[in-house]
N, C-alpha and C positions, 0 to 999 in steps of 0.2 A: 208573469206569476213569477212571484217569487218563491222560492222552494225552502219549509220549514226544515230546518237539519240541530238534530239535538248536538248535544255537546258531550256526552255520557259517555261516548266512545275515546273521546279527548282528554277526559276527565282520568278515566280506570283503565285506561291502555296501558299504562305503566304501572298499576298499580302493585304493592310486594302481595298481595294475598292473591295475586293470579298466577303466580310461579310454584311450583312442587317448593318444600320447602326441604332440607340435606336429610332430616329421616322418611321424610316421604320417598325420596329419591334410594335410600337405602333398602328402604321395606321391599319397593317395587326389585330393586338387584337383587335383594334374596329369595324372592317370587321369582326371580325368572324364569327357573326353569319349570316350577309350575305353569307359570303362562304360556309356553314353548311348546310344552306336553299337551294345556287344553286346546292348541291351536292346530295344532296333530290329529287331534280327536276332532276338531269340529272342519278341519279339511277331509277326512275320512267320508265325516257321517254328510256333505255337501258334494262328494262325489256321485252316493248313492241317492241323492231326492229325486234325479229326474229319468231314472231306472232301477229296477230291481237287480235287488246287490245280490252279486257274484260271491262264489265260497271264497276267490282272491279279496272281494270288497268287503267279507265277513272277517276275513283275517286278519286284514289290516285295523279294520275296526274296534276288533280285541286287542290286539297289541297294542295300540293306539290307548285305549281304556286301560289297559295292566300299565303301562309308561305313564298314564297321569295319576293314577291313583298310587305308583312309585315317588312320584317327585310331590307329590301331597304328603305321603309320609315321610319320604326325606325332610320334607321341610319343618314337619311336626318332631322328625325328633331332634332334628337340630334348635329347635323352639326350646324344646324341653332339656333338651343336654345344656343351652344355655342357663336356663332358669334354677337348674339343680345347685341349693349350696352346696360346696364340699369337692365338686367336681364331678361328682359320681354321675354314671350317664343310667 
């Protein structure tokens, strides 16, 4: 029995559109603090999935939520500061 193999992977394996552009990598780098804060928040929630959250768990979730919010605010402020004409913040 002969196997039928597609050549799609061979044709598109090294296509330029499969790699992130420099602009996309820069955007990811700028948002990295938000991404890491969201990961911490998810970790805090995952810990409590199979049990009733303790007071320590609830504090950890609140702290992680505040850090995630603060990271988002900082990102928005940086973006707004960069787009204002005349250097006004």
